[in-house]
MIMIDO-583790 format. One record per residue (C-alpha): residue number from 1; residue in one letter; z, y, x. Coordinates in Angstrom, 3 decimals, m for minus. Each point is the difference from the previous one (the first is absolute). Last residue first. Layout:
% residues N
resi->NUM	resn->A	up->Z	north->Y	east->X
...
% end
This chain:
% residues 409
resi->409	resn->X	up->129.135	north->m23.650	east->120.468
resi->408	resn->X	up->2.190	north->0.221	east->m3.254
resi->407	resn->X	up->0.039	north->2.990	east->m2.232
resi->406	resn->X	up->3.020	north->m0.335	east->m2.395
resi->405	resn->X	up->m1.235	north->3.165	east->m2.066
resi->404	resn->X	up->3.516	north->0.921	east->m0.253
resi->403	resn->X	up->0.303	north->0.944	east->3.409
resi->402	resn->X	up->m3.341	north->1.740	east->0.304
resi->401	resn->X	up->0.950	north->2.210	east->m3.128
resi->400	resn->X	up->m0.957	north->m0.316	east->m3.392
resi->399	resn->X	up->m0.329	north->2.723	east->m2.332
resi->398	resn->X	up->0.496	north->m0.104	east->m3.951
resi->397	resn->X	up->m2.309	north->2.583	east->m1.814
resi->396	resn->X	up->m0.468	north->m0.845	east->m3.448
resi->395	resn->X	up->m1.920	north->3.341	east->m1.106
resi->394	resn->X	up->m3.217	north->m1.997	east->m0.728
resi->393	resn->X	up->m1.378	north->0.726	east->3.499
resi->392	resn->X	up->m1.100	north->m3.507	east->0.411
resi->391	resn->X	up->1.579	north->m2.971	east->m2.501
resi->390	resn->X	up->3.531	north->m1.045	east->m0.268
resi->389	resn->X	up->m1.372	north->m3.429	east->m0.998
resi->388	resn->X	up->0.800	north->m2.765	east->m2.424
resi->387	resn->X	up->m1.119	north->1.504	east->m3.199
resi->386	resn->X	up->m3.148	north->0.940	east->1.705
resi->385	resn->X	up->m1.130	north->m3.858	east->0.522
resi->384	resn->X	up->m1.528	north->0.119	east->m3.373
resi->383	resn->X	up->m2.441	north->2.915	east->1.057
resi->382	resn->X	up->m0.061	north->2.606	east->m2.817
resi->381	resn->X	up->m1.973	north->1.386	east->m2.826
resi->380	resn->X	up->m0.262	north->m3.471	east->m1.510
resi->379	resn->X	up->m3.730	north->m0.360	east->0.564
resi->378	resn->X	up->0.048	north->1.653	east->3.446
resi->377	resn->X	up->m0.905	north->3.405	east->m0.065
resi->376	resn->X	up->0.854	north->1.760	east->3.323
resi->375	resn->X	up->m3.053	north->1.426	east->1.672
resi->374	resn->X	up->m0.752	north->m3.358	east->1.724
resi->373	resn->X	up->m0.347	north->m1.513	east->m3.490
resi->372	resn->X	up->m2.206	north->2.742	east->m1.412
resi->371	resn->X	up->m2.167	north->m0.600	east->3.194
resi->370	resn->X	up->m0.125	north->m3.854	east->m0.423
resi->369	resn->X	up->m1.373	north->0.438	east->m3.425
resi->368	resn->X	up->m2.430	north->2.562	east->0.769
resi->367	resn->X	up->m1.397	north->m2.307	east->2.628
resi->366	resn->X	up->m0.577	north->m2.728	east->m2.736
resi->365	resn->X	up->1.790	north->m3.582	east->0.502
resi->364	resn->X	up->m2.713	north->m2.650	east->m1.175
resi->363	resn->X	up->m0.818	north->m1.212	east->3.279
resi->362	resn->X	up->3.612	north->m0.622	east->1.118
resi->361	resn->X	up->2.356	north->2.509	east->1.595
resi->360	resn->X	up->3.072	north->m0.948	east->m1.873
resi->359	resn->X	up->2.139	north->3.006	east->m1.201
resi->358	resn->X	up->3.705	north->m0.291	east->1.248
resi->357	resn->X	up->3.497	north->0.764	east->m1.496
resi->356	resn->X	up->m0.631	north->m1.015	east->m3.684
resi->355	resn->X	up->m1.241	north->m3.626	east->1.249
resi->354	resn->X	up->3.695	north->m0.482	east->0.951
resi->353	resn->X	up->0.724	north->m2.242	east->2.964
resi->352	resn->X	up->3.684	north->m0.997	east->0.002
resi->351	resn->X	up->2.495	north->1.838	east->2.332
resi->350	resn->X	up->1.932	north->m0.689	east->3.041
resi->349	resn->X	up->m2.428	north->m2.825	east->0.975
resi->348	resn->X	up->m0.802	north->1.844	east->3.530
resi->347	resn->X	up->m3.829	north->m0.137	east->m1.327
resi->346	resn->X	up->1.264	north->1.984	east->m3.018
resi->345	resn->X	up->2.090	north->2.340	east->1.642
resi->344	resn->X	up->m2.901	north->0.511	east->2.613
resi->343	resn->X	up->m2.445	north->1.037	east->m2.455
resi->342	resn->X	up->2.795	north->2.103	east->m2.127
resi->341	resn->X	up->0.383	north->1.873	east->3.346
resi->340	resn->X	up->m3.681	north->0.567	east->m0.166
resi->339	resn->X	up->m0.036	north->1.584	east->m3.013
resi->338	resn->X	up->m2.754	north->0.534	east->m2.586
resi->337	resn->X	up->m1.405	north->m3.668	east->1.072
resi->336	resn->X	up->m3.330	north->m0.599	east->0.374
resi->335	resn->X	up->m0.936	north->m3.693	east->m0.590
resi->334	resn->X	up->m2.233	north->m2.207	east->1.859
resi->333	resn->X	up->2.679	north->m1.969	east->1.663
resi->332	resn->X	up->1.602	north->3.018	east->1.421
resi->331	resn->X	up->m0.830	north->3.844	east->0.203
resi->330	resn->X	up->3.133	north->2.378	east->m0.217
resi->329	resn->X	up->m0.017	north->3.579	east->m0.867
resi->328	resn->X	up->2.341	north->2.320	east->1.909
resi->327	resn->X	up->0.827	north->3.766	east->m0.598
resi->326	resn->X	up->3.402	north->m0.723	east->m2.168
resi->325	resn->X	up->0.398	north->3.553	east->m1.746
resi->324	resn->X	up->2.626	north->m1.258	east->m2.464
resi->323	resn->X	up->0.932	north->2.304	east->m3.005
resi->322	resn->X	up->m2.729	north->m1.507	east->m2.245
resi->321	resn->X	up->1.599	north->m3.454	east->0.719
resi->320	resn->X	up->3.373	north->1.104	east->m0.901
resi->319	resn->X	up->m0.996	north->1.611	east->m2.897
resi->318	resn->X	up->m1.670	north->m3.275	east->m1.138
resi->317	resn->X	up->2.879	north->m2.197	east->0.899
resi->316	resn->X	up->2.662	north->2.124	east->m1.646
resi->315	resn->X	up->m2.088	north->0.046	east->m3.226
resi->314	resn->X	up->m0.599	north->m3.545	east->0.192
resi->313	resn->X	up->3.791	north->m0.602	east->0.159
resi->312	resn->X	up->1.606	north->m1.578	east->3.096
resi->311	resn->X	up->m0.114	north->1.821	east->2.964
resi->310	resn->X	up->2.148	north->m1.305	east->3.148
resi->309	resn->X	up->m0.531	north->m3.571	east->m0.158
resi->308	resn->X	up->1.488	north->m1.869	east->2.933
resi->307	resn->X	up->m2.162	north->m2.619	east->2.144
resi->306	resn->X	up->m1.888	north->2.604	east->2.012
resi->305	resn->X	up->3.210	north->1.539	east->1.274
resi->304	resn->X	up->m0.660	north->3.807	east->0.356
resi->303	resn->X	up->m2.994	north->1.872	east->1.283
resi->302	resn->X	up->2.463	north->1.245	east->2.773
resi->301	resn->X	up->m1.800	north->2.676	east->1.812
resi->300	resn->X	up->m0.961	north->0.047	east->3.819
resi->299	resn->X	up->m0.553	north->2.774	east->2.425
resi->298	resn->X	up->m2.519	north->0.019	east->2.616
resi->297	resn->X	up->m0.619	north->3.379	east->2.016
resi->296	resn->X	up->m1.275	north->m1.895	east->2.988
resi->295	resn->X	up->m3.585	north->m0.895	east->m1.546
resi->294	resn->X	up->m2.529	north->m0.321	east->2.666
resi->293	resn->X	up->m3.696	north->0.861	east->m0.971
resi->292	resn->X	up->m2.632	north->m1.663	east->1.283
resi->291	resn->X	up->m3.877	north->0.125	east->0.855
resi->290	resn->X	up->m0.967	north->m2.455	east->2.797
resi->289	resn->X	up->m0.801	north->1.669	east->3.406
resi->288	resn->X	up->m0.058	north->m3.673	east->1.378
resi->287	resn->X	up->2.772	north->1.050	east->2.716
resi->286	resn->X	up->1.730	north->1.970	east->m3.075
resi->285	resn->X	up->0.465	north->m3.268	east->m1.985
resi->284	resn->X	up->1.322	north->m2.028	east->2.960
resi->283	resn->X	up->2.270	north->2.664	east->1.175
resi->282	resn->X	up->1.434	north->0.342	east->m3.625
resi->281	resn->X	up->0.563	north->m3.800	east->m0.101
resi->280	resn->X	up->1.576	north->m0.061	east->3.715
resi->279	resn->X	up->2.424	north->3.132	east->m1.147
resi->278	resn->X	up->0.820	north->m2.260	east->m3.019
resi->277	resn->X	up->0.747	north->m2.955	east->2.390
resi->276	resn->X	up->2.251	north->2.246	east->2.118
resi->275	resn->X	up->1.858	north->1.725	east->m2.848
resi->274	resn->X	up->1.054	north->m3.169	east->m1.489
resi->273	resn->X	up->3.601	north->0.484	east->m0.524
resi->272	resn->X	up->0.142	north->0.342	east->m3.983
resi->271	resn->X	up->1.712	north->2.877	east->m1.696
resi->270	resn->X	up->m1.296	north->3.055	east->1.386
resi->269	resn->X	up->m2.865	north->m2.273	east->1.079
resi->268	resn->X	up->m1.365	north->m0.380	east->m3.290
resi->267	resn->X	up->m3.632	north->1.885	east->0.541
resi->266	resn->X	up->m2.483	north->m0.968	east->m2.341
resi->265	resn->X	up->m3.451	north->m0.244	east->1.426
resi->264	resn->X	up->m2.766	north->0.955	east->m2.355
resi->263	resn->X	up->m3.352	north->m1.076	east->1.321
resi->262	resn->X	up->m3.150	north->1.714	east->m0.982
resi->261	resn->X	up->m3.072	north->m2.233	east->0.207
resi->260	resn->X	up->m3.297	north->1.181	east->1.300
resi->259	resn->X	up->m1.879	north->m3.078	east->m0.621
resi->258	resn->X	up->m0.808	north->m0.564	east->3.784
resi->257	resn->X	up->3.488	north->1.194	east->1.071
resi->256	resn->X	up->1.765	north->m2.488	east->m2.221
resi->255	resn->X	up->m2.371	north->m2.502	east->1.137
resi->254	resn->X	up->0.645	north->0.680	east->3.685
resi->253	resn->X	up->3.989	north->0.154	east->m0.427
resi->252	resn->X	up->m0.325	north->m3.615	east->m1.698
resi->251	resn->X	up->m1.841	north->m1.228	east->2.873
resi->250	resn->X	up->2.207	north->1.535	east->2.640
resi->249	resn->X	up->3.152	north->m1.378	east->m1.863
resi->248	resn->X	up->2.224	north->2.172	east->m1.940
resi->247	resn->X	up->3.553	north->0.597	east->1.448
resi->246	resn->X	up->2.509	north->m1.383	east->m2.456
resi->245	resn->X	up->3.223	north->1.803	east->m0.898
resi->244	resn->X	up->m1.610	north->3.245	east->m1.130
resi->243	resn->X	up->0.989	north->m0.065	east->m3.718
resi->242	resn->X	up->m3.590	north->m0.170	east->m0.944
resi->241	resn->X	up->m2.223	north->1.299	east->m2.996
resi->240	resn->X	up->m3.861	north->m0.177	east->0.443
resi->239	resn->X	up->m1.942	north->2.555	east->m2.021
resi->238	resn->X	up->m3.804	north->m0.084	east->m0.299
resi->237	resn->X	up->m0.375	north->3.814	east->m1.397
resi->236	resn->X	up->m3.083	north->1.148	east->m2.147
resi->235	resn->X	up->m0.987	north->m3.489	east->m0.962
resi->234	resn->X	up->m3.499	north->m0.817	east->m1.468
resi->233	resn->X	up->m2.012	north->0.173	east->3.147
resi->232	resn->X	up->2.233	north->m2.627	east->1.499
resi->231	resn->X	up->m0.719	north->m2.479	east->m2.383
resi->230	resn->X	up->m1.788	north->m2.811	east->1.581
resi->229	resn->X	up->0.322	north->0.028	east->3.728
resi->228	resn->X	up->3.382	north->1.668	east->m0.066
resi->227	resn->X	up->1.479	north->m2.247	east->m2.819
resi->226	resn->X	up->m1.010	north->m2.968	east->1.547
resi->225	resn->X	up->0.874	north->1.077	east->3.527
resi->224	resn->X	up->3.553	north->0.607	east->m1.182
resi->223	resn->X	up->0.806	north->m2.996	east->m1.878
resi->222	resn->X	up->m1.588	north->m2.147	east->3.325
resi->221	resn->X	up->2.236	north->2.353	east->2.252
resi->220	resn->X	up->3.145	north->m0.552	east->m2.142
resi->219	resn->X	up->m0.486	north->m3.886	east->m0.163
resi->218	resn->X	up->3.212	north->m1.066	east->1.706
resi->217	resn->X	up->2.046	north->2.616	east->m2.163
resi->216	resn->X	up->2.645	north->1.429	east->2.348
resi->215	resn->X	up->m1.695	north->3.169	east->0.253
resi->214	resn->X	up->0.305	north->0.644	east->m3.671
resi->213	resn->X	up->3.807	north->0.136	east->0.258
resi->212	resn->X	up->1.276	north->m0.699	east->m3.413
resi->211	resn->X	up->m2.562	north->0.788	east->m0.895
resi->210	resn->X	up->m2.669	north->2.964	east->m0.502
resi->209	resn->X	up->m3.636	north->0.846	east->0.346
resi->208	resn->X	up->m0.227	north->2.790	east->m1.846
resi->207	resn->X	up->m3.547	north->1.475	east->m1.615
resi->206	resn->X	up->0.150	north->3.605	east->m0.273
resi->205	resn->X	up->m2.870	north->2.473	east->m1.852
resi->204	resn->X	up->m1.312	north->m3.080	east->m1.750
resi->203	resn->X	up->m3.653	north->0.153	east->m0.963
resi->202	resn->X	up->m2.565	north->m1.550	east->m2.098
resi->201	resn->X	up->2.389	north->m2.528	east->m1.754
resi->200	resn->X	up->m0.933	north->m2.944	east->m2.210
resi->199	resn->X	up->m1.810	north->m2.023	east->2.441
resi->198	resn->X	up->1.916	north->1.193	east->2.723
resi->197	resn->X	up->3.362	north->m1.801	east->m1.599
resi->196	resn->X	up->m1.832	north->m3.359	east->m0.164
resi->195	resn->X	up->m0.907	north->0.019	east->3.520
resi->194	resn->X	up->3.469	north->1.119	east->1.090
resi->193	resn->X	up->1.889	north->m2.482	east->m2.013
resi->192	resn->X	up->m2.584	north->m2.776	east->1.172
resi->191	resn->X	up->0.620	north->0.958	east->3.641
resi->190	resn->X	up->3.781	north->m0.076	east->m0.488
resi->189	resn->X	up->m0.368	north->m3.363	east->m1.680
resi->188	resn->X	up->m2.090	north->m1.429	east->2.749
resi->187	resn->X	up->2.706	north->1.113	east->2.574
resi->186	resn->X	up->2.772	north->m2.076	east->m1.980
resi->185	resn->X	up->3.087	north->2.404	east->0.155
resi->184	resn->X	up->2.653	north->m0.681	east->2.542
resi->183	resn->X	up->3.309	north->m1.372	east->m1.098
resi->182	resn->X	up->3.393	north->1.186	east->m0.783
resi->181	resn->X	up->2.134	north->m3.113	east->m1.580
resi->180	resn->X	up->3.023	north->1.369	east->m1.929
resi->179	resn->X	up->m1.450	north->3.357	east->m0.105
resi->178	resn->X	up->2.968	north->2.477	east->m1.160
resi->177	resn->X	up->0.230	north->1.429	east->3.769
resi->176	resn->X	up->m3.413	north->1.271	east->m0.419
resi->175	resn->X	up->0.733	north->2.057	east->m3.039
resi->174	resn->X	up->m3.012	north->2.484	east->0.571
resi->173	resn->X	up->2.422	north->2.845	east->m0.325
resi->172	resn->X	up->2.151	north->m1.343	east->2.805
resi->171	resn->X	up->3.655	north->0.563	east->m0.544
resi->170	resn->X	up->1.510	north->m2.914	east->1.860
resi->169	resn->X	up->m2.697	north->0.768	east->2.785
resi->168	resn->X	up->m0.853	north->m3.031	east->1.959
resi->167	resn->X	up->m2.425	north->0.596	east->2.838
resi->166	resn->X	up->m2.865	north->m1.640	east->1.386
resi->165	resn->X	up->m1.574	north->m0.513	east->m3.184
resi->164	resn->X	up->m1.678	north->m2.998	east->m1.876
resi->163	resn->X	up->m1.246	north->0.488	east->m3.545
resi->162	resn->X	up->m3.561	north->0.523	east->1.366
resi->161	resn->X	up->m3.284	north->1.692	east->m0.523
resi->160	resn->X	up->0.974	north->1.980	east->m3.065
resi->159	resn->X	up->m2.624	north->2.377	east->m1.360
resi->158	resn->X	up->0.940	north->3.658	east->m0.933
resi->157	resn->X	up->m2.318	north->2.095	east->m2.161
resi->156	resn->X	up->m0.305	north->3.679	east->0.152
resi->155	resn->X	up->m1.691	north->2.917	east->m2.039
resi->154	resn->X	up->m2.568	north->m2.053	east->m2.085
resi->153	resn->X	up->m3.486	north->1.081	east->m0.484
resi->152	resn->X	up->m2.344	north->m1.130	east->m2.367
resi->151	resn->X	up->m3.294	north->1.963	east->0.307
resi->150	resn->X	up->m2.306	north->1.224	east->m2.672
resi->149	resn->X	up->m0.327	north->3.366	east->1.691
resi->148	resn->X	up->1.359	north->2.577	east->m2.594
resi->147	resn->X	up->1.806	north->m2.108	east->m2.335
resi->146	resn->X	up->1.553	north->m2.791	east->2.610
resi->145	resn->X	up->0.233	north->2.477	east->2.833
resi->144	resn->X	up->1.912	north->2.523	east->m2.202
resi->143	resn->X	up->2.258	north->m2.640	east->m1.689
resi->142	resn->X	up->1.592	north->m1.649	east->2.848
resi->141	resn->X	up->0.856	north->2.819	east->2.320
resi->140	resn->X	up->0.867	north->2.179	east->m2.999
resi->139	resn->X	up->2.541	north->m2.505	east->m0.990
resi->138	resn->X	up->1.428	north->m0.717	east->3.229
resi->137	resn->X	up->0.752	north->3.732	east->0.886
resi->136	resn->X	up->2.269	north->0.488	east->m2.921
resi->135	resn->X	up->m0.904	north->2.517	east->m2.669
resi->134	resn->X	up->0.719	north->3.730	east->m0.955
resi->133	resn->X	up->m1.376	north->2.407	east->m2.180
resi->132	resn->X	up->m1.248	north->m2.405	east->m2.914
resi->131	resn->X	up->1.124	north->m3.311	east->1.155
resi->130	resn->X	up->3.636	north->1.295	east->m0.007
resi->129	resn->X	up->0.577	north->3.059	east->m2.037
resi->128	resn->X	up->1.502	north->2.880	east->2.177
resi->127	resn->X	up->2.716	north->1.820	east->m1.818
resi->126	resn->X	up->1.644	north->1.466	east->3.177
resi->125	resn->X	up->2.507	north->m2.689	east->m0.597
resi->124	resn->X	up->m2.443	north->m2.503	east->0.025
resi->123	resn->X	up->m1.536	north->1.012	east->3.266
resi->122	resn->X	up->3.557	north->m0.385	east->1.493
resi->121	resn->X	up->0.458	north->m3.270	east->m1.397
resi->120	resn->X	up->m3.131	north->m1.206	east->1.105
resi->119	resn->X	up->0.919	north->1.265	east->3.760
resi->118	resn->X	up->3.232	north->m1.845	east->m0.121
resi->117	resn->X	up->m1.504	north->m3.292	east->m1.154
resi->116	resn->X	up->m3.068	north->0.021	east->2.497
resi->115	resn->X	up->2.198	north->0.816	east->2.981
resi->114	resn->X	up->m0.346	north->m3.447	east->1.820
resi->113	resn->X	up->m3.239	north->m0.770	east->m1.467
resi->112	resn->X	up->m1.483	north->3.329	east->0.854
resi->111	resn->X	up->m3.677	north->1.224	east->m0.542
resi->110	resn->X	up->0.496	north->1.940	east->m3.551
resi->109	resn->X	up->m3.156	north->1.378	east->m1.241
resi->108	resn->X	up->0.256	north->3.407	east->m1.530
resi->107	resn->X	up->m2.598	north->1.958	east->m2.207
resi->106	resn->X	up->m0.948	north->3.223	east->1.406
resi->105	resn->X	up->m1.302	north->2.300	east->m3.182
resi->104	resn->X	up->3.227	north->1.186	east->m0.992
resi->103	resn->X	up->1.094	north->0.915	east->3.605
resi->102	resn->X	up->m3.256	north->2.396	east->0.218
resi->101	resn->X	up->2.142	north->2.967	east->0.583
resi->100	resn->X	up->2.034	north->m2.125	east->2.441
resi->99	resn->X	up->3.578	north->1.276	east->m0.534
resi->98	resn->X	up->0.918	north->m3.865	east->m0.999
resi->97	resn->X	up->m1.697	north->m1.274	east->3.181
resi->96	resn->X	up->2.108	north->2.309	east->2.176
resi->95	resn->X	up->2.831	north->m1.075	east->m1.364
resi->94	resn->X	up->m0.654	north->m3.710	east->0.384
resi->93	resn->X	up->m0.809	north->0.736	east->3.788
resi->92	resn->X	up->m2.995	north->0.000	east->1.657
resi->91	resn->X	up->m2.027	north->m2.196	east->2.095
resi->90	resn->X	up->m3.581	north->1.257	east->1.130
resi->89	resn->X	up->m2.921	north->m2.053	east->1.519
resi->88	resn->X	up->m1.883	north->1.848	east->2.246
resi->87	resn->X	up->m2.438	north->m2.849	east->0.911
resi->86	resn->X	up->m0.174	north->m2.892	east->m2.319
resi->85	resn->X	up->m0.966	north->m2.949	east->2.035
resi->84	resn->X	up->0.174	north->0.072	east->3.833
resi->83	resn->X	up->m1.683	north->m2.682	east->1.847
resi->82	resn->X	up->0.686	north->0.061	east->3.514
resi->81	resn->X	up->3.620	north->0.207	east->m0.151
resi->80	resn->X	up->m0.156	north->m3.211	east->m2.317
resi->79	resn->X	up->m1.461	north->m1.949	east->2.921
resi->78	resn->X	up->1.315	north->m3.123	east->m1.837
resi->77	resn->X	up->0.962	north->0.383	east->m3.420
resi->76	resn->X	up->3.569	north->1.288	east->m0.772
resi->75	resn->X	up->2.160	north->m1.394	east->m2.770
resi->74	resn->X	up->2.392	north->3.043	east->m0.401
resi->73	resn->X	up->3.726	north->m0.597	east->1.004
resi->72	resn->X	up->m0.070	north->3.321	east->1.861
resi->71	resn->X	up->m1.055	north->2.004	east->m2.991
resi->70	resn->X	up->m2.520	north->3.042	east->m0.153
resi->69	resn->X	up->m1.570	north->m0.640	east->3.322
resi->68	resn->X	up->m2.207	north->m2.490	east->m1.576
resi->67	resn->X	up->m1.699	north->2.507	east->m2.288
resi->66	resn->X	up->m1.496	north->2.009	east->3.000
resi->65	resn->X	up->m0.028	north->3.670	east->0.501
resi->64	resn->X	up->3.380	north->0.854	east->m1.596
resi->63	resn->X	up->1.134	north->3.294	east->m1.605
resi->62	resn->X	up->3.760	north->0.498	east->m0.613
resi->61	resn->X	up->2.668	north->m1.762	east->m1.953
resi->60	resn->X	up->1.562	north->m3.177	east->1.162
resi->59	resn->X	up->3.126	north->1.535	east->1.618
resi->58	resn->X	up->1.034	north->1.276	east->m3.107
resi->57	resn->X	up->m0.002	north->m3.170	east->m1.575
resi->56	resn->X	up->m0.465	north->m0.009	east->m3.924
resi->55	resn->X	up->m3.746	north->m0.604	east->0.339
resi->54	resn->X	up->m3.182	north->1.282	east->m1.927
resi->53	resn->X	up->m3.486	north->m0.450	east->1.325
resi->52	resn->X	up->m3.047	north->2.027	east->m0.588
resi->51	resn->X	up->m3.057	north->0.645	east->m1.345
resi->50	resn->X	up->m1.242	north->m3.609	east->m0.400
resi->49	resn->X	up->m3.408	north->m0.083	east->m1.762
resi->48	resn->X	up->m1.088	north->m3.767	east->0.625
resi->47	resn->X	up->m3.386	north->0.021	east->0.449
resi->46	resn->X	up->m2.265	north->m2.090	east->m2.615
resi->45	resn->X	up->m2.964	north->m2.157	east->0.946
resi->44	resn->X	up->1.355	north->m2.018	east->2.639
resi->43	resn->X	up->3.413	north->m0.217	east->m1.090
resi->42	resn->X	up->1.280	north->m3.042	east->2.008
resi->41	resn->X	up->0.175	north->1.179	east->3.222
resi->40	resn->X	up->1.465	north->3.583	east->m0.493
resi->39	resn->X	up->2.126	north->m1.207	east->m2.605
resi->38	resn->X	up->1.575	north->m2.807	east->2.312
resi->37	resn->X	up->0.776	north->2.466	east->2.611
resi->36	resn->X	up->1.509	north->2.685	east->m2.452
resi->35	resn->X	up->2.119	north->m2.657	east->m1.447
resi->34	resn->X	up->1.144	north->m1.537	east->3.424
resi->33	resn->X	up->1.099	north->3.400	east->1.095
resi->32	resn->X	up->2.173	north->0.381	east->m3.003
resi->31	resn->X	up->1.321	north->m3.495	east->m0.097
resi->30	resn->X	up->1.228	north->0.883	east->3.583
resi->29	resn->X	up->1.764	north->2.891	east->m1.705
resi->28	resn->X	up->m0.527	north->3.656	east->m0.144
resi->27	resn->X	up->1.225	north->m0.369	east->m3.564
resi->26	resn->X	up->m1.312	north->1.781	east->m3.173
resi->25	resn->X	up->m4.011	north->m0.020	east->0.247
resi->24	resn->X	up->m1.711	north->3.038	east->m1.472
resi->23	resn->X	up->m3.299	north->m0.475	east->m2.165
resi->22	resn->X	up->m3.030	north->2.187	east->m0.549
resi->21	resn->X	up->m2.396	north->m1.197	east->m3.001
resi->20	resn->X	up->m3.396	north->m1.366	east->0.389
resi->19	resn->X	up->1.843	north->m3.821	east->0.156
resi->18	resn->X	up->0.852	north->0.707	east->m3.695
resi->17	resn->X	up->3.638	north->m1.227	east->m0.684
resi->16	resn->X	up->0.583	north->0.598	east->m3.644
resi->15	resn->X	up->m3.131	north->m1.758	east->m1.155
resi->14	resn->X	up->0.330	north->m2.664	east->2.774
resi->13	resn->X	up->3.286	north->m0.720	east->m1.351
resi->12	resn->X	up->m1.528	north->m0.620	east->m3.519
resi->11	resn->X	up->m2.619	north->m2.167	east->1.518
resi->10	resn->X	up->2.441	north->m2.132	east->1.848
resi->9	resn->X	up->2.075	north->m1.097	east->m3.153
resi->8	resn->X	up->3.536	north->0.834	east->0.153
resi->7	resn->X	up->1.143	north->1.826	east->m2.975
resi->6	resn->X	up->m2.196	north->m1.362	east->m2.939
resi->5	resn->X	up->m0.250	north->m3.109	east->1.736
resi->4	resn->X	up->3.715	north->m0.641	east->0.346
resi->3	resn->X	up->1.045	north->m2.135	east->2.825
resi->2	resn->X	up->3.697	north->m1.097	east->0.207
resi->1	resn->X	up->1.847	north->1.522	east->2.805
% end
């Protein structure tokens, strides 16, 4: 989307979205949980007035005594059961919301990337107006801390450790098979990127250490220790993704535990024969009582051949960009990329680097410029690589099976 001052400026948004009002979150998702958690941490001078959560899943309706019970995919902090947040939180249906006598006073925050376009379509059909009656969670998560508390808050940032991986997935969304000479990133460059990033950013809800397979990175411990020692208080969840093919060494496990890392373990054993190794990884994580989440319900989607242009006109590319809910931003070479898939496509040599697709984190870049970019306002109104990508949750859903994925041990 192209930024228009008279429509998108932060002061106008704040005028319509006063923190003194009451709000409903649509979607009992992991992002809903993270939004509540982030607001309760960041908004020291203002309480987030959440009346209830709306969800379309009948099984989710009811009253919860802990937000982390709302969704099994939630990024749960250590000892979360002993730290309840938001007791007696009610989840209701959309029909119940519409029957609420105070419904007109309760604005909706959509907190679901997967269902955002579906929910938006429903609300528009009921004559709700975007940014007046409802908004996307990332928008309010950026603007409120900035305008109310003078804090620059980003939702999620991915940083690539290595281009190498233990698996070779044909349809890898990080385009690993396209790297002609996959290499590990220089440790000093990673440290520099992180340092420059946190000079600009006060808090990130999720910092994601990714690959390839990040545990293949020979300097993983040094990178983790640098992040944890210097910036852990600026990070909500320090997330480490692994495919479960490498058992972390004792020193690595100790550091992950020390810095309260959360390990995302992708279980591909339905298609790849490494169950014994995966169990060893899980056992080692549990032995050190490391917070973790095992992802068994994995489904792949074909983002399309990155060398083939799918959207041609500017109008098509802007519409496609606006419908995409890709949650991952990328940090590389002192640049903050809107889409980490784009970051990887540039590094793999699939697409040329374009200054429209990132914002430089140099001294002259203002915090508000970073936030506007993060909220989906690149100069052209889209990311140039969008024309070659099917996007996330855009309605282009091409499932990929284990067999066609071409996984090799």
